[in-house]
N, C-alpha and C positions, 0 to 999 in steps of 0.2 A: 602384576601379578596377580590374579583373579582364585578362587578356589569355585569349582561349583559345588552343587551341592545337586542330590538323588533322593528318590524317596526310600523313607524310612526303612529301614526292614526289621524282619521281627525279633525279638529277643528275652527269651523264657524266663524268667523270674522267679523263684519258688515261694510260695505260700508266706514258709519264714521272713523272705527279705522286707528290710523298708520299701515304705512306701517313698520314694526318691523323689526329689524334686529338682528341677533346674537352677542349678546353682542358685539355691538359698541366700549363699553370704555377698550377695554384691545387689546393684542397684541400676537404673538407669544413670546415662550419664547426666551429668551437672553440669553448667556454664561458668566457666572460671570467670573473675572480676580483678579486674587492677585500673589504678589510679589511670586520672587524664594523662598528667606528665607523665606516668611511665609508659604510656601510647605512644605520645608522640616521643617521646625518648626515640623510642625502637624504631619506629617508622609505621603506618596505619597498614601498610601493603604487605607489610609482614607477620597481618594476623587476620589475615584476609580467612572466614571459615572457622578461625579457632572459636566463636563464642556458639556454634551454630553444633546444636545437639548431632551426635555420628552414631547411624543406627547400628546397634552390634559392638558397641565400645562397653569395654568388659572395666568395669570402676569400681574400687572395694569405698562402699559407706560405712561408715560406725552409725550415724545415723539409722542404720535400717535395726530392727530390731529384730531378725532374725537372726543377727548375728551372733554365734557363739561366744560361749565363756568359757575360756582354758582354764582360770584359776590355778587352782596347786597343783594340776597337771599339766602346766603348759612346761615344764622339763619334759614329761614324756613325748608333746609333739617336737621336743626342737629337737630328738633323737635321743637322749640320754639311755635309753634300752635301746637304742637300734632300733627304733620303729615296730619291734616284734609284735605281730598282730596288729599291725594297723593299719598294711601294705595292700593285703589280701584276704578277705576283701577291703575297700578302698576305703576307712574309716573316715566320715562326713566332714567331720572336724578337721582331719589334716588336710582333706580337699579341700576345704575354704581356705589353711594358711597356705598350700603350695599356690591355689591360685592370686591369694592373696599378694604372694613373693611377686611371682608372673608378673602382677601388674606394676609393679617396680619396673623390674627390668625393663616391661617395654615403655614406661619413661623414660628410658634411655635412648631410646631408639626415638619417639617422638621429639625428644628434645635437642636432638644430633640435628646441625645441619649438614645435611647431603647436599645441599648445590656448590658443586665444585670451580663454577663462574662467580662464588659470591667473596666479597673480603672477610665472611665471617667463617669460610668453607674449614667445617671438624671443631666447630666451637660448640659449646651450649646455645637455642637460642633461647634460653630466658637468663634473667638474673636467678642469682642464687635461690632465693627465698621464694621465687614464683615457678622452679622446675616444675614441683608435682602439680599445682594449680594449672601451668601452659598447659602441661600435657595430658589434662584431664582427668586430673588423679585428686581432686579437693577432699576435704574434710576425713583426710587419711587420717588425720592425728598425731602425723611427722612432721618436723619441722626439716629439710635440709640446712644441713651444719660446714660442707666442706665438697669443692668440684673436684674431678678427680682429673688427671689427665694420665695418655700413656706415652713414653718417647722409646721410636727404634732406636734399636746399635746399631742399623746396617750402617755403614760408611759408602756415600754415595760420591759417586766424583763430581767434578766445580760446576762441568757443565749441566749435570742434572738438574743440579740445585736453582737453575737458572728455568728451568724449567714452570708449568702451569703448578699450580699451589698441589691438584690432586699428587703427580706424582712425587715432590719433593716435600711435601710435611712431613714432618718428625713428630712431632707433638703434639696430639690431639686429647680431645674431652671424650672419655672413655667413664663417666657414672658420676654417682657422686653416695655422699655418708650422709641419713636422714636419722634424726629423732626423736623416737617418741617424745612428746609434750604435753598429751592431753591426757589428763586425769581419767575420764571415764575408758579410754582407749589404755590405759596404763594396769587400768582394774580388770577389764577386758581379758587384756593377756596374761595379766598376774604379774609380770615383771615389767621393768621399763627395756624396749628394745630398741638395738643401732640397727638400721640396713644400710648394708654395703651393697649396691645395684652395679653392675656393667654391662654394657652391651655389648654385641659381637663384631666381626670384622668390616672395616666400610672404609679405611684408608689402602691407599696403593704401599704402603711400608709395615701396613699390617699385614695384609696379603703376605706378601713374602718369607714377614717373619713365622707364618705359618709354616712357611715351605721350609721352615731349617727345622726338620722334624728328628733328628736325630738324636742322641741322650748327650745330656750335656752333666759334671757334679755338679752337685748347690754349695755353695761355699757355705762354709762355719756350720756343718754338715759332717756326717761318716761320709767318709771317702769312697762307696760306696752308693752311696744316695745320690738316685741321679732324675734330671726332668729334660722336659721338651727345652732345646736351645733356643726356640723362637720366644718361647711365651718368656722363660726368666727372664729372654732381652728386653721385651716388654714391660716387663714387672721392674728390671733395676737399672737402667739405661736413663741415662739424665745428659743434659746437657750444659752450657754455660749460664742459659737462662731459663732453663728448662728442667725442674726438680724431678727424681724419678714418682714413678707410681709408688714403690714401696716407702718414699720419705715421705710422701703427703699424706700414705694411711698412717704410717707409723706416728707423726706427728697427730694427726687425727684422734687415734685410740688414745696415746699418751693424756692429752685435753679431758678426754670422755671419762676415762675413767679417774682423773683426779677430779673430776663434776661428780660423777654418777657414782664410783665404783664400791661406796658404802651402802648400795642399794641392790635390792635383786635388780639382774642385769644380763640382758642375752646379747649377744653380736649375731646377728644375721648377715652369711654374705652371699649373696644369689645372682647371677649371670649368664648370658644364655651363650652357646657357641664358644669362641674366643674369651668369652667375658664367664663363659663357665671354669676355662681353664685358669684363671685369671684370679677366680674367687676360692679356688684351691688351694693354687701359692701365697695369696691375701690372709688366707686361716693358717695354714701352719708359718707362714711368719709371726703371724702375731700369737700364736703362743707359745714362738721358739723365743719373739723377741720381752713379753710381759708375762712375769711370773704369776703377776695378779690377777691376767684375764680371765673373765667368765667360762662359759659355756660358748663355746664358736660353735654355730652351724651353716654349713653350705647345704643352698638348695639351688641346684644347676638345671638346666635344660638343653639340653643337647649340646651335650661338653667331649671333646674329644678325649682320648687318654692324656697323664702328664706325664709321670712320672716311670719308672719303676718299682716293681716288690721291696729293698729298703727302701723305698721314698712311701710307699702306703704302708709299710710298720711302721715308721714314724711318725704319722698321721697316728695311725691306731694306740700309740704308743703315749703321742700327747692329750691324748683324747677325742681330737676334733671329731662332731661328728657330719657326717656327707650324705644327704639323699641329693642320688641322683636320677633327675625323671629323664629316661630314655626311650625313644622309640624306635622299634627295631626295624623299620623302614629305613630310618636315618642312616646315611654312609657315613656320615661326620662320626660318629659316636665308634664308629670301628677301625679309626686310624688315630694317631700315627703307629706304626710299626705292628708287632705281633704282639699275641698276650699266647704261650705258653704251658702247663701245670707241670706237677713236679714228674709225669707218666710221658711228658714228651709229647702231648697233645694238646690242638689248638683250644681255644675257651670253648664254650657253651654256646657264645652268640659270634666267632667267627666261625671262617673255611676248618672244619674239622680235619687234620693230618694222621690218623690214626699209625701207630707205630712207625713212628721218626726214628730212624739210627740215634742214638744217647748223644752223636758229635752232633747234631745239628743246632739243639737248642743253645751249645755252649759258641759256634761258630755264631749264630746271634747273638750271644753277649756280647761278642768281640764286635761285631759292627753295630754296636750299640742302636739298634732295632727291641729290645726285649721290653716289653710295659707290661703295667701289671693296673686292674681294673682299681677303684677305690670305694668306698662307702656302702649305701647298701643303693638295690636297684628299685626303683618303679619305673616296672618295662610295658612301656604302651605300643600299639601298631596302627597304624594308619590304615591298612588294610578291616581294621576291624569298626570302623565310626562310617553307617550306611550315609553320613552328607560327604562323606572327599567321594568324590567320582574322578581325580585326577590325583594320581598318585606317584610323584618323581620325585629327584631330586631336592628340588626346590620346594616342592609346597612340604615335601617330609621333615624339613629341617626349621621351618618356617615359627615362631616361637608361636603365633596364633596358633597353629595346627597342634602345638604343643600342650597350650590351652585349652582347646576345647576338646583332647582325648583325654586329659586329667578329669576335665567335667565331665564328660559321658560315663568314664572307665565304675564297670563295677567289681567282679574281682576276675579270676582267670578263668571261672567256667561260665561267665558272663560280660562279656567285654565291655559292654555299650548298652548302657539302661535305655530301656524302651522308649522314656516319657522325656528324655532331652530335648530341649527346644533352642540351644542354643545355632544361630548361624554364623556362620563365620563370613565375612565379607570384606575384601580388601575395602579400605580406602584411599581409594586411587593410585594414581601408577606411584609404584614404591621400588626401592630396592632391596634386593633377597637379604635377608638378615642372617648373615652367618658368622 
């Protein structure tokens, strides 16, 4: 998929506005380094082009002197005050943090084996310790500590299980846990940060789980607390040989709290599309399971709806902080289900149906299709970018489009900054990231 560019259009910024610079929190890509033994073990053909510098690649580097220091304000940027005063106009430090976490999500796609003909299909291309380096993110100051897998709960007929791996793969690599270990980065961030990053839909069974869009009760919660059936299945399902994603997360978080629980600590869960939904379920589960859980923040990109209004209330009661990056032109953020307010009117970003009879919301509830949006939104629009000449379902949902829009957004009065130099470029043929 290729995103084409067109000439930059004008955007008037008041004299009182800052002199915005293009993505000051990143540097050019740096090649990763690997041992000869490691290269021989994986096979040289799997590494073609890995050490080549890719134009337009977004890489966070702690060696950049322009990186902003959060210091004592780190909790504010993690959402302790729900990002009040930071979103419109978008605070530069918050912009850098959002882009940084977006890079961690991008690494999940680059590390995933999409080749259905490969014997390693649906696994991670790199050993755990080399995930970030192999995905083009050196010098982050973070060390991956856990590989994460999601398992589908859909029961397949026996004859399908004998089909190709693309159809029958029940369990697949979906992300990782990484812990900030670098002293300079910890000092810059104001605390030790733990990142849990998830990719979007990739396998056939994940697509089928996405279609199981009715609400189902959340175990061990209020009886009316409900979430999307397919998302919950991917989070809690297990097999005889594969533990559930929930089991893997709980095991790793318990270990990290034991190791670092006595120091300033944050858990940041980030994901795109399906990964954004799983990030919200993960945050809920962590706050429910661990009484000593630190501040838990979700930074999601292009996420669908996850649960009903009772689920939203439970998240708020826990103190879970959720920042949803939403592209108004992205259809995925408008599904599944319906959002209806107390007056029987569809939400601000749905199709409005004013004056609905009072029995309609009740009927929607009975069909288990009444959802609720959660957290705070940073709402962007593909049409505001002067660089995007093609606006369709695929490009509007692509993670690179989201990072581009965050990079260029100024405020609701000036949606795109005039000096942006970011060039969106596809890295060859690739699957749509959803």
